[in-house]
All heavy atoms as TSV, in Angstrom:
chain	resi	resn	atom	element	x	y	z
A	1	MET	N	N	6.851	16.311	-14.129
A	1	MET	CA	C	6.564	15.157	-14.952
A	1	MET	C	C	5.777	14.134	-14.140
A	1	MET	O	O	6.121	13.829	-12.996
A	1	MET	CB	C	7.872	14.553	-15.451
A	1	MET	CG	C	7.707	13.362	-16.339
A	1	MET	SD	S	9.333	12.851	-16.940
A	1	MET	CE	C	8.951	11.202	-17.384
A	2	ILE	N	N	4.734	13.610	-14.715
A	2	ILE	CA	C	3.919	12.599	-14.039
A	2	ILE	C	C	4.596	11.240	-14.222
A	2	ILE	O	O	4.993	10.860	-15.322
A	2	ILE	CB	C	2.491	12.560	-14.629
A	2	ILE	CG1	C	1.790	13.903	-14.372
A	2	ILE	CG2	C	1.695	11.408	-14.044
A	2	ILE	CD1	C	0.444	14.027	-15.034
A	3	ASN	N	N	4.698	10.505	-13.132
A	3	ASN	CA	C	5.298	9.176	-13.190
A	3	ASN	C	C	4.319	8.203	-13.793
A	3	ASN	O	O	3.249	7.954	-13.252
A	3	ASN	CB	C	5.695	8.732	-11.775
A	3	ASN	CG	C	6.417	7.412	-11.769
A	3	ASN	OD1	O	6.580	6.767	-12.778
A	3	ASN	ND2	N	6.847	7.000	-10.599
A	4	GLU	N	N	4.656	7.667	-14.949
A	4	GLU	CA	C	3.764	6.711	-15.637
A	4	GLU	C	C	3.594	5.426	-14.847
A	4	GLU	O	O	2.607	4.729	-15.015
A	4	GLU	CB	C	4.353	6.366	-17.016
A	4	GLU	CG	C	4.300	7.498	-17.998
A	4	GLU	CD	C	4.858	7.086	-19.350
A	4	GLU	OE1	O	4.593	5.939	-19.770
A	4	GLU	OE2	O	5.547	7.896	-19.986
A	5	PHE	N	N	4.558	5.110	-14.019
A	5	PHE	CA	C	4.535	3.846	-13.294
A	5	PHE	C	C	4.334	4.094	-11.809
A	5	PHE	O	O	5.080	3.584	-10.981
A	5	PHE	CB	C	5.812	3.057	-13.547
A	5	PHE	CG	C	5.997	2.725	-15.004
A	5	PHE	CD1	C	6.902	3.466	-15.783
A	5	PHE	CD2	C	5.274	1.725	-15.613
A	5	PHE	CE1	C	7.063	3.174	-17.117
A	5	PHE	CE2	C	5.439	1.442	-16.942
A	5	PHE	CZ	C	6.339	2.164	-17.703
A	6	GLU	N	N	3.321	4.886	-11.489
A	6	GLU	CA	C	3.036	5.155	-10.073
A	6	GLU	C	C	2.678	3.842	-9.373
A	6	GLU	O	O	1.898	3.052	-9.897
A	6	GLU	CB	C	1.880	6.141	-9.951
A	6	GLU	CG	C	1.586	6.521	-8.537
A	6	GLU	CD	C	0.466	7.531	-8.441
A	6	GLU	OE1	O	0.169	8.190	-9.432
A	6	GLU	OE2	O	-0.129	7.617	-7.358
A	7	LYS	N	N	3.259	3.659	-8.210
A	7	LYS	CA	C	3.031	2.424	-7.459
A	7	LYS	C	C	1.566	2.314	-7.065
A	7	LYS	O	O	0.954	3.294	-6.673
A	7	LYS	CB	C	3.888	2.394	-6.209
A	7	LYS	CG	C	5.362	2.233	-6.496
A	7	LYS	CD	C	6.167	2.247	-5.221
A	7	LYS	CE	C	5.863	0.996	-4.422
A	7	LYS	NZ	N	6.770	0.745	-3.334
A	8	MET	N	N	1.029	1.119	-7.190
A	8	MET	CA	C	-0.350	0.859	-6.803
A	8	MET	C	C	-0.428	0.155	-5.455
A	8	MET	O	O	-1.513	-0.045	-4.917
A	8	MET	CB	C	-1.036	0.004	-7.883
A	8	MET	CG	C	-1.153	0.701	-9.226
A	8	MET	SD	S	-1.862	-0.351	-10.493
A	8	MET	CE	C	-3.487	-0.651	-9.838
A	9	THR	N	N	0.733	-0.217	-4.924
A	9	THR	CA	C	0.785	-0.952	-3.658
A	9	THR	C	C	1.854	-0.362	-2.748
A	9	THR	O	O	2.756	0.343	-3.211
A	9	THR	CB	C	1.094	-2.435	-3.886
A	9	THR	OG1	O	2.368	-2.553	-4.550
A	9	THR	CG2	C	0.027	-3.108	-4.713
A	10	TYR	N	N	1.717	-0.688	-1.475
A	10	TYR	CA	C	2.738	-0.366	-0.484
A	10	TYR	C	C	3.334	-1.651	0.055
A	10	TYR	O	O	2.646	-2.671	0.158
A	10	TYR	CB	C	2.133	0.348	0.720
A	10	TYR	CG	C	1.612	1.742	0.488
A	10	TYR	CD1	C	0.279	2.044	0.740
A	10	TYR	CD2	C	2.432	2.782	0.054
A	10	TYR	CE1	C	-0.223	3.313	0.564
A	10	TYR	CE2	C	1.948	4.046	-0.118
A	10	TYR	CZ	C	0.627	4.321	0.128
A	10	TYR	OH	O	0.147	5.591	-0.056
A	11	THR	N	N	4.591	-1.599	0.419
A	11	THR	CA	C	5.159	-2.671	1.225
A	11	THR	C	C	4.664	-2.432	2.661
A	11	THR	O	O	4.218	-1.317	2.971
A	11	THR	CB	C	6.699	-2.628	1.205
A	11	THR	OG1	O	7.120	-1.407	1.814
A	11	THR	CG2	C	7.245	-2.763	-0.205
A	12	PRO	N	N	4.736	-3.405	3.520
A	12	PRO	CA	C	4.357	-3.162	4.918
A	12	PRO	C	C	5.129	-1.991	5.539
A	12	PRO	O	O	4.565	-1.196	6.276
A	12	PRO	CB	C	4.661	-4.488	5.609
A	12	PRO	CG	C	4.443	-5.503	4.526
A	12	PRO	CD	C	4.986	-4.839	3.285
A	13	LYS	N	N	6.404	-1.861	5.207
A	13	LYS	CA	C	7.219	-0.768	5.749
A	13	LYS	C	C	6.675	0.573	5.275
A	13	LYS	O	O	6.570	1.528	6.052
A	13	LYS	CB	C	8.688	-0.935	5.328
A	13	LYS	CG	C	9.593	0.097	5.902
A	13	LYS	CD	C	11.038	-0.173	5.524
A	13	LYS	CE	C	11.967	0.879	6.093
A	13	LYS	NZ	N	13.369	0.626	5.750
A	14	GLU	N	N	6.343	0.676	3.988
A	14	GLU	CA	C	5.793	1.916	3.446
A	14	GLU	C	C	4.431	2.225	4.090
A	14	GLU	O	O	4.140	3.386	4.410
A	14	GLU	CB	C	5.649	1.835	1.924
A	14	GLU	CG	C	6.964	1.790	1.189
A	14	GLU	CD	C	6.821	1.434	-0.269
A	14	GLU	OE1	O	5.834	0.742	-0.643
A	14	GLU	OE2	O	7.693	1.823	-1.053
A	15	ALA	N	N	3.605	1.200	4.250
A	15	ALA	CA	C	2.287	1.388	4.866
A	15	ALA	C	C	2.444	1.895	6.298
A	15	ALA	O	O	1.697	2.781	6.728
A	15	ALA	CB	C	1.494	0.103	4.837
A	16	ALA	N	N	3.413	1.376	7.027
A	16	ALA	CA	C	3.655	1.832	8.396
A	16	ALA	C	C	4.022	3.306	8.402
A	16	ALA	O	O	3.511	4.082	9.218
A	16	ALA	CB	C	4.767	0.996	9.038
A	17	GLN	N	N	4.847	3.718	7.462
A	17	GLN	CA	C	5.243	5.128	7.385
A	17	GLN	C	C	4.035	5.995	7.031
A	17	GLN	O	O	3.848	7.067	7.632
A	17	GLN	CB	C	6.352	5.307	6.354
A	17	GLN	CG	C	7.647	4.668	6.774
A	17	GLN	CD	C	8.693	4.659	5.667
A	17	GLN	OE1	O	8.367	4.716	4.487
A	17	GLN	NE2	N	9.961	4.564	6.052
A	18	VAL	N	N	3.246	5.576	6.064
A	18	VAL	CA	C	2.065	6.339	5.634
A	18	VAL	C	C	1.061	6.472	6.783
A	18	VAL	O	O	0.484	7.544	6.983
A	18	VAL	CB	C	1.412	5.666	4.402
A	18	VAL	CG1	C	0.044	6.246	4.105
A	18	VAL	CG2	C	2.307	5.829	3.184
A	19	LEU	N	N	0.847	5.378	7.498
A	19	LEU	CA	C	-0.135	5.382	8.588
A	19	LEU	C	C	0.401	5.985	9.879
A	19	LEU	O	O	-0.378	6.284	10.780
A	19	LEU	CB	C	-0.609	3.941	8.860
A	19	LEU	CG	C	-1.385	3.281	7.730
A	19	LEU	CD1	C	-1.592	1.800	8.029
A	19	LEU	CD2	C	-2.709	3.980	7.504
A	20	GLY	N	N	1.701	6.126	9.977
A	20	GLY	CA	C	2.310	6.649	11.194
A	20	GLY	C	C	2.274	5.674	12.339
A	20	GLY	O	O	2.141	6.086	13.506
A	21	ILE	N	N	2.389	4.392	12.026
A	21	ILE	CA	C	2.397	3.335	13.042
A	21	ILE	C	C	3.635	2.466	12.861
A	21	ILE	O	O	4.343	2.582	11.843
A	21	ILE	CB	C	1.099	2.481	13.000
A	21	ILE	CG1	C	0.941	1.773	11.650
A	21	ILE	CG2	C	-0.119	3.341	13.317
A	21	ILE	CD1	C	-0.258	0.854	11.557
A	22	SER	N	N	3.887	1.608	13.798
A	22	SER	CA	C	5.086	0.760	13.696
A	22	SER	C	C	4.854	-0.372	12.689
A	22	SER	O	O	3.745	-0.771	12.405
A	22	SER	CB	C	5.440	0.162	15.065
A	22	SER	OG	O	4.481	-0.839	15.410
A	23	LEU	N	N	5.978	-0.882	12.217
A	23	LEU	CA	C	5.943	-2.027	11.288
A	23	LEU	C	C	5.340	-3.236	11.994
A	23	LEU	O	O	4.568	-3.998	11.403
A	23	LEU	CB	C	7.349	-2.329	10.795
A	23	LEU	CG	C	7.498	-3.429	9.757
A	23	LEU	CD1	C	6.648	-3.151	8.525
A	23	LEU	CD2	C	8.955	-3.569	9.354
A	24	THR	N	N	5.641	-3.404	13.276
A	24	THR	CA	C	5.079	-4.501	14.063
A	24	THR	C	C	3.543	-4.430	14.066
A	24	THR	O	O	2.871	-5.443	13.896
A	24	THR	CB	C	5.619	-4.482	15.499
A	24	THR	OG1	O	7.044	-4.555	15.448
A	24	THR	CG2	C	5.067	-5.608	16.325
A	25	THR	N	N	3.021	-3.225	14.239
A	25	THR	CA	C	1.569	-3.059	14.256
A	25	THR	C	C	0.972	-3.379	12.904
A	25	THR	O	O	-0.096	-4.001	12.826
A	25	THR	CB	C	1.196	-1.615	14.697
A	25	THR	OG1	O	1.738	-1.377	15.990
A	25	THR	CG2	C	-0.311	-1.413	14.735
A	26	VAL	N	N	1.631	-2.984	11.833
A	26	VAL	CA	C	1.153	-3.322	10.485
A	26	VAL	C	C	1.069	-4.824	10.339
A	26	VAL	O	O	0.049	-5.354	9.867
A	26	VAL	CB	C	2.044	-2.702	9.375
A	26	VAL	CG1	C	1.685	-3.253	8.013
A	26	VAL	CG2	C	1.925	-1.183	9.392
A	27	PHE	N	N	2.117	-5.542	10.748
A	27	PHE	CA	C	2.086	-7.008	10.630
A	27	PHE	C	C	1.008	-7.633	11.505
A	27	PHE	O	O	0.380	-8.618	11.105
A	27	PHE	CB	C	3.464	-7.617	10.902
A	27	PHE	CG	C	4.390	-7.518	9.711
A	27	PHE	CD1	C	5.535	-6.753	9.774
A	27	PHE	CD2	C	4.101	-8.173	8.537
A	27	PHE	CE1	C	6.391	-6.661	8.688
A	27	PHE	CE2	C	4.955	-8.090	7.442
A	27	PHE	CZ	C	6.093	-7.332	7.509
A	28	LYS	N	N	0.754	-7.062	12.661
A	28	LYS	CA	C	-0.341	-7.559	13.517
A	28	LYS	C	C	-1.686	-7.390	12.817
A	28	LYS	O	O	-2.533	-8.280	12.843
A	28	LYS	CB	C	-0.348	-6.844	14.864
A	28	LYS	CG	C	0.724	-7.285	15.820
A	28	LYS	CD	C	0.640	-6.518	17.135
A	28	LYS	CE	C	1.786	-6.887	18.046
A	28	LYS	NZ	N	1.775	-6.081	19.282
A	29	LEU	N	N	-1.889	-6.210	12.219
A	29	LEU	CA	C	-3.148	-5.954	11.501
A	29	LEU	C	C	-3.301	-6.874	10.292
A	29	LEU	O	O	-4.402	-7.337	9.983
A	29	LEU	CB	C	-3.212	-4.484	11.065
A	29	LEU	CG	C	-3.363	-3.478	12.202
A	29	LEU	CD1	C	-3.115	-2.057	11.701
A	29	LEU	CD2	C	-4.741	-3.600	12.844
A	30	ILE	N	N	-2.200	-7.159	9.622
A	30	ILE	CA	C	-2.236	-8.089	8.486
A	30	ILE	C	C	-2.597	-9.492	8.997
A	30	ILE	O	O	-3.465	-10.163	8.408
A	30	ILE	CB	C	-0.875	-8.119	7.733
A	30	ILE	CG1	C	-0.689	-6.784	6.985
A	30	ILE	CG2	C	-0.805	-9.290	6.775
A	30	ILE	CD1	C	0.710	-6.589	6.429
A	31	LYS	N	N	-1.954	-9.931	10.060
A	31	LYS	CA	C	-2.230	-11.262	10.627
A	31	LYS	C	C	-3.682	-11.383	11.083
A	31	LYS	O	O	-4.303	-12.439	10.919
A	31	LYS	CB	C	-1.283	-11.543	11.799
A	31	LYS	CG	C	-1.375	-12.938	12.314
A	31	LYS	CD	C	-0.340	-13.219	13.374
A	31	LYS	CE	C	-0.430	-14.660	13.823
A	31	LYS	NZ	N	0.603	-15.009	14.798
A	32	GLN	N	N	-4.242	-10.290	11.608
A	32	GLN	CA	C	-5.644	-10.283	12.055
A	32	GLN	C	C	-6.608	-10.092	10.882
A	32	GLN	O	O	-7.818	-10.025	11.102
A	32	GLN	CB	C	-5.847	-9.170	13.075
A	32	GLN	CG	C	-5.096	-9.353	14.354
A	32	GLN	CD	C	-5.102	-8.107	15.235
A	32	GLN	OE1	O	-5.629	-7.069	14.880
A	32	GLN	NE2	N	-4.487	-8.226	16.393
A	33	LYS	N	N	-6.071	-9.985	9.684
A	33	LYS	CA	C	-6.843	-9.790	8.435
A	33	LYS	C	C	-7.660	-8.492	8.487
A	33	LYS	O	O	-8.734	-8.413	7.937
A	33	LYS	CB	C	-7.736	-10.995	8.152
A	33	LYS	CG	C	-6.935	-12.279	7.957
A	33	LYS	CD	C	-7.796	-13.410	7.462
A	33	LYS	CE	C	-7.062	-14.704	7.413
A	33	LYS	NZ	N	-6.123	-14.863	6.398
A	34	LYS	N	N	-7.087	-7.482	9.127
A	34	LYS	CA	C	-7.762	-6.179	9.190
A	34	LYS	C	C	-7.325	-5.294	8.037
A	34	LYS	O	O	-8.085	-4.474	7.554
A	34	LYS	CB	C	-7.490	-5.508	10.530
A	34	LYS	CG	C	-8.169	-6.260	11.675
A	34	LYS	CD	C	-8.122	-5.510	12.951
A	34	LYS	CE	C	-8.881	-6.283	14.020
A	34	LYS	NZ	N	-8.902	-5.614	15.288
A	35	ILE	N	N	-6.073	-5.444	7.603
A	35	ILE	CA	C	-5.569	-4.714	6.450
A	35	ILE	C	C	-5.543	-5.710	5.274
A	35	ILE	O	O	-4.923	-6.764	5.371
A	35	ILE	CB	C	-4.173	-4.144	6.678
A	35	ILE	CG1	C	-4.204	-3.045	7.740
A	35	ILE	CG2	C	-3.583	-3.589	5.375
A	35	ILE	CD1	C	-2.865	-2.430	8.045
A	36	PRO	N	N	-6.197	-5.367	4.152
A	36	PRO	CA	C	-6.187	-6.280	2.999
A	36	PRO	C	C	-4.812	-6.306	2.323
A	36	PRO	O	O	-4.158	-5.268	2.193
A	36	PRO	CB	C	-7.233	-5.659	2.069
A	36	PRO	CG	C	-7.368	-4.234	2.481
A	36	PRO	CD	C	-6.985	-4.164	3.924
A	37	VAL	N	N	-4.375	-7.504	1.966
A	37	VAL	CA	C	-3.065	-7.658	1.332
A	37	VAL	C	C	-3.150	-8.541	0.096
A	37	VAL	O	O	-4.103	-9.300	-0.099
A	37	VAL	CB	C	-2.023	-8.273	2.306
A	37	VAL	CG1	C	-1.793	-7.374	3.476
A	37	VAL	CG2	C	-2.402	-9.656	2.735
A	38	ILE	N	N	-2.111	-8.420	-0.718
A	38	ILE	CA	C	-1.888	-9.335	-1.845
A	38	ILE	C	C	-0.598	-10.053	-1.545
A	38	ILE	O	O	0.395	-9.421	-1.172
A	38	ILE	CB	C	-1.719	-8.529	-3.156
A	38	ILE	CG1	C	-2.965	-7.734	-3.482
A	38	ILE	CG2	C	-1.352	-9.454	-4.319
A	38	ILE	CD1	C	-2.757	-6.726	-4.606
A	39	ARG	N	N	-0.621	-11.351	-1.659
A	39	ARG	CA	C	0.607	-12.144	-1.434
A	39	ARG	C	C	1.065	-12.707	-2.778
A	39	ARG	O	O	0.291	-13.354	-3.487
A	39	ARG	CB	C	0.348	-13.263	-0.460
A	39	ARG	CG	C	0.011	-12.773	0.938
A	39	ARG	CD	C	-0.144	-13.920	1.928
A	39	ARG	NE	N	-0.641	-13.469	3.200
A	39	ARG	CZ	C	0.133	-13.021	4.196
A	39	ARG	NH1	N	1.425	-12.981	4.049
A	39	ARG	NH2	N	-0.407	-12.619	5.333
A	40	ILE	N	N	2.316	-12.435	-3.085
A	40	ILE	CA	C	2.944	-12.963	-4.284
A	40	ILE	C	C	4.179	-13.707	-3.800
A	40	ILE	O	O	5.183	-13.092	-3.470
A	40	ILE	CB	C	3.304	-11.850	-5.283
A	40	ILE	CG1	C	2.036	-11.081	-5.676
A	40	ILE	CG2	C	3.997	-12.450	-6.512
A	40	ILE	CD1	C	2.290	-9.848	-6.524
A	41	GLY	N	N	4.038	-15.022	-3.717
A	41	GLY	CA	C	5.110	-15.800	-3.083
A	41	GLY	C	C	5.207	-15.377	-1.639
A	41	GLY	O	O	4.219	-15.357	-0.918
A	42	ARG	N	N	6.401	-14.977	-1.221
A	42	ARG	CA	C	6.601	-14.514	0.171
A	42	ARG	C	C	6.411	-13.022	0.296
A	42	ARG	O	O	6.442	-12.471	1.388
A	42	ARG	CB	C	8.002	-14.906	0.622
A	42	ARG	CG	C	8.157	-16.433	0.716
A	42	ARG	CD	C	9.456	-16.803	1.333
A	42	ARG	NE	N	9.465	-16.320	2.711
A	42	ARG	CZ	C	10.495	-16.437	3.532
A	42	ARG	NH1	N	11.591	-17.023	3.120
A	42	ARG	NH2	N	10.432	-15.968	4.771
A	43	LYS	N	N	6.248	-12.353	-0.825
A	43	LYS	CA	C	6.107	-10.880	-0.846
A	43	LYS	C	C	4.704	-10.499	-0.422
A	43	LYS	O	O	3.714	-11.069	-0.879
A	43	LYS	CB	C	6.396	-10.360	-2.241
A	43	LYS	CG	C	6.384	-8.892	-2.368
A	43	LYS	CD	C	7.761	-8.416	-2.647
A	43	LYS	CE	C	7.737	-6.923	-2.892
A	43	LYS	NZ	N	8.952	-6.331	-2.472
A	44	VAL	N	N	4.595	-9.520	0.465
A	44	VAL	CA	C	3.311	-9.018	0.948
A	44	VAL	C	C	3.186	-7.571	0.448
A	44	VAL	O	O	4.044	-6.750	0.687
A	44	VAL	CB	C	3.228	-9.038	2.478
A	44	VAL	CG1	C	1.926	-8.417	2.951
A	44	VAL	CG2	C	3.352	-10.478	2.993
A	45	LEU	N	N	2.089	-7.307	-0.273
A	45	LEU	CA	C	1.834	-5.964	-0.781
A	45	LEU	C	C	0.449	-5.515	-0.323
A	45	LEU	O	O	-0.482	-6.304	-0.268
A	45	LEU	CB	C	1.899	-5.949	-2.330
A	45	LEU	CG	C	3.251	-6.351	-2.924
A	45	LEU	CD1	C	3.119	-6.499	-4.425
A	45	LEU	CD2	C	4.314	-5.340	-2.573
A	46	ILE	N	N	0.344	-4.232	-0.045
A	46	ILE	CA	C	-0.913	-3.666	0.417
A	46	ILE	C	C	-1.401	-2.699	-0.650
A	46	ILE	O	O	-0.739	-1.678	-0.910
A	46	ILE	CB	C	-0.718	-2.948	1.769
A	46	ILE	CG1	C	-0.158	-3.922	2.799
A	46	ILE	CG2	C	-2.000	-2.288	2.223
A	46	ILE	CD1	C	0.426	-3.270	4.029
A	47	PRO	N	N	-2.530	-3.015	-1.319
A	47	PRO	CA	C	-3.035	-2.120	-2.361
A	47	PRO	C	C	-3.416	-0.755	-1.794
A	47	PRO	O	O	-4.097	-0.668	-0.771
A	47	PRO	CB	C	-4.277	-2.835	-2.871
A	47	PRO	CG	C	-4.156	-4.248	-2.413
A	47	PRO	CD	C	-3.368	-4.201	-1.159
A	48	LYS	N	N	-2.943	0.326	-2.432
A	48	LYS	CA	C	-3.224	1.687	-1.946
A	48	LYS	C	C	-4.712	1.945	-1.826
A	48	LYS	O	O	-5.179	2.487	-0.823
A	48	LYS	CB	C	-2.602	2.715	-2.885
A	48	LYS	CG	C	-1.137	2.904	-2.743
A	48	LYS	CD	C	-0.694	4.038	-3.657
A	48	LYS	CE	C	0.770	4.322	-3.513
A	48	LYS	NZ	N	1.189	5.462	-4.356
A	49	ALA	N	N	-5.475	1.568	-2.849
A	49	ALA	CA	C	-6.912	1.838	-2.862
A	49	ALA	C	C	-7.618	1.101	-1.724
A	49	ALA	O	O	-8.485	1.657	-1.045
A	49	ALA	CB	C	-7.511	1.445	-4.201
A	50	LYS	N	N	-7.261	-0.151	-1.486
A	50	LYS	CA	C	-7.862	-0.940	-0.407
A	50	LYS	C	C	-7.476	-0.382	0.968
A	50	LYS	O	O	-8.283	-0.377	1.888
A	50	LYS	CB	C	-7.469	-2.404	-0.496
A	50	LYS	CG	C	-7.978	-3.109	-1.723
A	50	LYS	CD	C	-9.449	-3.395	-1.594
A	50	LYS	CE	C	-9.916	-4.238	-2.762
A	50	LYS	NZ	N	-11.320	-4.525	-2.700
A	51	LEU	N	N	-6.236	0.112	1.087
A	51	LEU	CA	C	-5.798	0.697	2.344
A	51	LEU	C	C	-6.606	1.962	2.635
A	51	LEU	O	O	-7.069	2.183	3.745
A	51	LEU	CB	C	-4.312	0.996	2.320
A	51	LEU	CG	C	-3.716	1.530	3.619
A	51	LEU	CD1	C	-3.879	0.509	4.742
A	51	LEU	CD2	C	-2.265	1.897	3.439
A	52	LYS	N	N	-6.813	2.781	1.608
A	52	LYS	CA	C	-7.626	3.990	1.774
A	52	LYS	C	C	-9.058	3.625	2.163
A	52	LYS	O	O	-9.624	4.239	3.076
A	52	LYS	CB	C	-7.626	4.833	0.511
A	52	LYS	CG	C	-8.401	6.134	0.681
A	52	LYS	CD	C	-8.484	6.909	-0.601
A	52	LYS	CE	C	-9.211	8.221	-0.449
A	52	LYS	NZ	N	-10.422	8.189	0.322
A	53	ASP	N	N	-9.635	2.624	1.510
A	53	ASP	CA	C	-10.988	2.159	1.870
A	53	ASP	C	C	-11.035	1.712	3.327
A	53	ASP	O	O	-11.978	2.008	4.053
A	53	ASP	CB	C	-11.428	1.018	0.953
A	53	ASP	CG	C	-11.663	1.454	-0.491
A	53	ASP	OD1	O	-11.786	2.680	-0.735
A	53	ASP	OD2	O	-11.751	0.572	-1.355
A	54	TRP	N	N	-10.021	0.965	3.752
A	54	TRP	CA	C	-9.945	0.468	5.136
A	54	TRP	C	C	-9.890	1.641	6.116
A	54	TRP	O	O	-10.561	1.644	7.123
A	54	TRP	CB	C	-8.748	-0.467	5.285
A	54	TRP	CG	C	-8.557	-0.943	6.690
A	54	TRP	CD1	C	-9.258	-1.932	7.326
A	54	TRP	CD2	C	-7.636	-0.446	7.652
A	54	TRP	NE1	N	-8.809	-2.075	8.615
A	54	TRP	CE2	C	-7.805	-1.172	8.822
A	54	TRP	CE3	C	-6.650	0.525	7.620
A	54	TRP	CZ2	C	-7.053	-0.966	9.972
A	54	TRP	CZ3	C	-5.894	0.757	8.751
A	54	TRP	CH2	C	-6.099	0.011	9.906
A	55	ILE	N	N	-9.054	2.635	5.789
A	55	ILE	CA	C	-8.922	3.811	6.647
A	55	ILE	C	C	-10.282	4.526	6.767
A	55	ILE	O	O	-10.690	4.894	7.865
A	55	ILE	CB	C	-7.839	4.768	6.121
A	55	ILE	CG1	C	-6.448	4.137	6.260
A	55	ILE	CG2	C	-7.896	6.110	6.857
A	55	ILE	CD1	C	-5.374	4.863	5.499
A	56	ASP	N	N	-10.938	4.717	5.635
A	56	ASP	CA	C	-12.263	5.362	5.635
A	56	ASP	C	C	-13.265	4.599	6.490
A	56	ASP	O	O	-14.048	5.181	7.219
A	56	ASP	CB	C	-12.796	5.522	4.207
A	56	ASP	CG	C	-11.991	6.522	3.383
A	56	ASP	OD1	O	-11.244	7.353	3.976
A	56	ASP	OD2	O	-12.099	6.488	2.152
A	57	LYS	N	N	-13.193	3.269	6.401
A	57	LYS	CA	C	-14.137	2.425	7.141
A	57	LYS	C	C	-13.884	2.515	8.632
A	57	LYS	O	O	-14.847	2.667	9.409
A	57	LYS	CB	C	-13.996	0.958	6.662
A	57	LYS	CG	C	-14.910	0.004	7.332
A	57	LYS	CD	C	-14.702	-1.406	6.802
A	57	LYS	CE	C	-15.445	-2.416	7.631
A	57	LYS	NZ	N	-15.131	-3.786	7.252
A	58	VAL	N	N	-12.655	2.436	9.075
A	58	VAL	CA	C	-12.378	2.452	10.515
A	58	VAL	C	C	-12.474	3.857	11.097
A	58	VAL	O	O	-12.613	4.002	12.301
A	58	VAL	CB	C	-10.996	1.811	10.882
A	58	VAL	CG1	C	-10.960	0.360	10.504
A	58	VAL	CG2	C	-9.853	2.586	10.259
A	59	ALA	N	N	-12.422	4.865	10.243
A	59	ALA	CA	C	-12.515	6.247	10.724
A	59	ALA	C	C	-13.965	6.665	11.013
A	59	ALA	O	O	-14.188	7.701	11.593
A	59	ALA	CB	C	-11.892	7.194	9.726
A	60	GLN	N	N	-14.919	5.871	10.606
A	60	GLN	CA	C	-16.324	6.229	10.789
A	60	GLN	C	C	-16.766	6.018	12.216
A	60	GLN	O	O	-16.370	5.238	12.951
A	60	GLN	CB	C	-17.230	5.425	9.870
A	60	GLN	CG	C	-17.027	5.778	8.421
A	60	GLN	CD	C	-17.907	4.958	7.486
A	60	GLN	OE1	O	-18.615	4.062	7.925
A	60	GLN	NE2	N	-17.863	5.297	6.238
């Protein structure tokens, strides 16, 4: 069954797991504005599509 509500964003913890890096490193990259984020109040979300674009860009 296809999940109708597939997540479009990652939490920093999920992004760290996907990228295979530490959560501390994810927060450093966010602070350096290297990983694009959406902020909703205090919540930080990383759009999956933007993260993939970022990975493609730095992999070149």
